[in-house]
C-alpha positions in Angstrom: -4.7 -13.9 5.6 -4.9 -12.8 2.4 -1.7 -13.6 0.0 -1.1 -11.9 -3.0 1.9 -11.2 -5.8 3.2 -8.0 -7.2 4.2 -8.0 -11.2 5.7 -5.1 -12.3 9.0 -4.6 -14.1 10.1 -1.2 -12.2 11.2 -1.9 -8.9 9.9 1.3 -7.8 6.7 0.6 -7.9 6.8 -3.1 -6.0 8.3 -0.4 -3.1 5.5 1.4 -3.3 2.7 -1.2 -3.2 4.6 -3.3 -0.8 5.1 -0.4 1.3 1.5 0.4 1.2 0.3 -3.3 1.8 2.5 -3.6 5.2 0.0 -1.4 6.7 -2.8 -3.7 6.1 -2.0 -6.6 8.2 -4.7 -9.1 7.0 -2.7 -9.1 3.4 0.8 -11.1 2.9 3.1 -10.7 0.1 3.9 -13.7 -1.6 6.3 -13.0 -3.8 8.1 -10.0 -6.3 7.6 -10.7 -9.9 9.5 -8.5 -12.3 8.3 -9.9 -15.6 5.1 -12.1 -16.7 7.2 -15.5 -17.0 8.4 -15.0 -13.6 4.7 -14.6 -12.7 3.3 -17.3 -14.6 6.3 -19.5 -12.6 4.9 -18.4 -9.3 1.1 -18.8 -10.3 2.1 -22.4 -11.1 3.9 -23.1 -8.2 1.4 -21.4 -5.4 -1.8 -20.2 -5.0 -2.3 -16.6 -4.2 -5.9 -14.7 -4.0 -4.8 -11.6 -6.1 -2.1 -9.8 -7.9 -1.0 -6.1 -8.4 -0.5 -6.4 -12.6 1.4 -3.8 -14.3 0.9 -3.7 -18.2 3.6 -2.1 -19.7 6.3 -5.1 -19.3 8.6 -6.1 -21.4 8.4 -9.4 -23.8 4.8 -10.2 -22.7 2.4 -7.2 -21.4 0.1 -7.6 -18.6 -3.1 -7.7 -20.3 -1.8 -10.5 -23.0 -0.5 -12.1 -19.6 -3.9 -12.4 -18.2 -5.1 -13.9 -21.2 -2.9 -16.9 -21.2 -4.2 -17.9 -17.3 -6.9 -20.5 -17.4 -7.9 -19.2 -14.1 -6.1 -16.2 -12.9 -6.2 -15.1 -9.5 -8.0 -11.5 -9.0 -6.4 -8.8 -10.7 -5.7 -5.6 -9.6 -4.3 -3.7 -12.7 -1.7 -0.9 -11.8 -0.6 1.0 -14.7 0.0 4.5 -16.1 -2.1 4.2 -19.0 -5.6 4.7 -19.0 -6.2 4.0 -22.7 -6.7 0.1 -21.3 -9.1 0.5 -18.3 -11.9 -0.8 -21.0 -9.8 -3.7 -22.0 -8.8 -4.8 -18.6 -12.5 -4.5 -17.3 -13.2 -6.9 -20.0 -10.8 -9.7 -18.7 -12.9 -9.1 -15.3 -10.4 -7.6 -13.3 -11.5 -6.2 -9.9 -10.0 -2.8 -10.1 -7.8 -0.2 -12.3 -5.4 2.0 -10.6 -3.5 4.6 -12.5 0.0 5.6 -11.6 0.4 7.5 -9.3 -1.9 6.4 -7.1 -2.6 7.0 -3.4 -2.8 4.8 -0.3 -6.4 5.4 0.0 -7.3 4.4 -3.6 -5.3 1.2 -3.0 -7.7 0.2 -0.1 -10.2 0.8 -1.9 -8.9 -1.9 -4.7 -8.4 -4.5 -1.8 -11.8 -4.0 -0.5 -13.2 -5.1 -3.3 -11.1 -7.9 -3.5 -11.9 -9.2 0.0 -15.4 -8.5 -1.0 -15.6 -10.9 -3.7 -13.6 -13.1 -1.6 -16.2 -13.3 1.4 -19.0 -13.4 -1.6 -17.2 -16.5 -2.8 -17.3 -17.8 0.6 -20.6 -17.6 1.1 -22.0 -19.0 -2.1 -19.7 -21.7 -1.1 -21.6 -22.5 2.1 -18.5 -22.5 4.3 -18.6 -20.0 7.2 -15.5 -18.1 7.9 -16.0 -16.9 11.7 -12.4 -16.9 12.1 -11.7 -13.6 9.9 -15.5 -12.5 8.9 -16.1 -10.0 7.0 -13.3 -6.9 7.4 -12.4 -3.9 5.3 -11.0 -0.6 6.1 -12.6 2.7 6.7 -10.7 6.2 6.7 -11.5 7.9 9.8 -9.7 10.9 11.8 -7.2 10.8 9.3 -6.3 7.0 10.1 -7.2 3.8 8.2 -9.6 1.8 10.6 -10.2 -2.1 10.1 -13.4 -3.1 11.0 -14.9 -6.7 11.3 -18.7 -6.8 10.2 -19.2 -8.9 13.2 -18.4 -6.1 15.5 -20.5 -3.4 14.2 -23.9 -2.2 15.9 -25.1 0.1 13.6 -24.3 2.8 11.0 -25.9 6.0 11.2 -26.0 9.0 8.3 -24.9 12.4 9.6 -24.8 14.8 7.5 -22.0 14.3 4.6 -20.7 11.9 7.1 -21.4 8.6 8.3 -21.2 7.1 12.0 -19.6 3.7 12.6 -21.0 2.3 15.9 -18.4 -0.6 16.8 -18.7 -2.0 20.5 -16.9 0.9 22.4 -16.1 2.7 20.1 -17.7 5.2 17.3 -15.8 5.9 13.8 -17.2 9.5 11.7 -16.2 8.3 7.9 -16.5 10.1 4.5 -18.5 7.4 3.1 -22.2 7.1 2.1 -24.7 5.1 4.0 -25.6 3.5 0.8 -21.8 2.3 0.1 -22.1 0.7 3.5 -25.5 -0.5 2.5 -23.6 -2.5 -0.7 -21.0 -3.5 0.9 -21.8 -5.3 4.3 -23.4 -8.9 4.2 -27.3 -8.7 3.1 -28.3 -11.5 5.4 -26.7 -9.8 8.2 -27.6 -6.1 8.1 -30.7 -4.6 7.5 -31.5 -0.8 6.5 -34.5 0.1 8.8 -34.2 3.9 8.2 -32.8 6.0 5.2 -30.4 7.1 8.4 -29.6 3.8 9.6 -28.3 0.4 9.0 -28.4 -2.0 11.9 -26.9 -5.5 12.7 -29.5 -8.4 12.8 -27.9 -10.2 15.6 -27.5 -7.3 17.8 -30.8 -6.2 18.1 -32.6 -6.8 22.0 -36.1 -6.2 21.0 -38.2 -4.3 18.6 -41.1 -2.3 19.9 -43.5 0.1 17.7 -41.5 2.2 15.4 -38.5 1.6 17.7 -35.4 -0.8 17.9 -33.6 -1.6 21.0 -29.9 -2.6 21.6 -28.6 -2.8 24.6 -27.7 1.0 25.4 -29.2 2.5 22.1 -32.3 2.7 20.4 -33.0 3.3 16.3 -36.1 4.4 14.8 -37.9 2.3 12.1 -38.8 4.2 8.7 -42.0 4.0 7.7 -40.9 3.0 4.5 -38.9 0.3 5.9 -41.6 -1.1 8.0 -42.6 -4.3 6.1 -38.7 -5.1 6.1 -38.8 -5.6 9.9 -42.4 -7.4 9.6 -40.8 -9.9 7.6 -38.5 -10.8 10.4 -41.0 -11.4 13.1 
């Protein structure tokens, strides 16, 4: 479970963010904070993974508050003012959401938090098998939560991408290159301009083909050296 707080002086902003996040089952709201002082008190008492932080707040604005923190959590800025974006990224924020933002835009920001959390876990050498590497993807007007452990392979399909997950297939508008960047490099390999495969799901490799239980994937000429390095 990934814990977060909302730091914003507008109750409607809290309602919107909490409503969106309630549709993401791996997130847990730790506390509503309506100014920087409340947020500072919360962070001193609790450990959270990230926070949604507004900029324009009374007494101490969001960016100045962020500067006061010696070890801030991952931060997603939520503001109506785009002119502070560069300043925000200089403070190592994860993402910058301009109000009003959509559910899809918030999901992309949260995915960045999840991705950086997984990378930090891998660097520490800790196996996170229970929760795995998870992300949300839009398909068929729904948001599907996908665990990387469940993916067999990914196929580029025109302007779409097909994600083959166990017994189902999900069609996404994301580019295959986005998945190549998102997925753990030690678990997935691009074997063709149109295919990324899960290494632990391969049954056998024969000639220019990769065989799964019920699927066969071609190996592209420019990707053969990557396959040979596995053998």
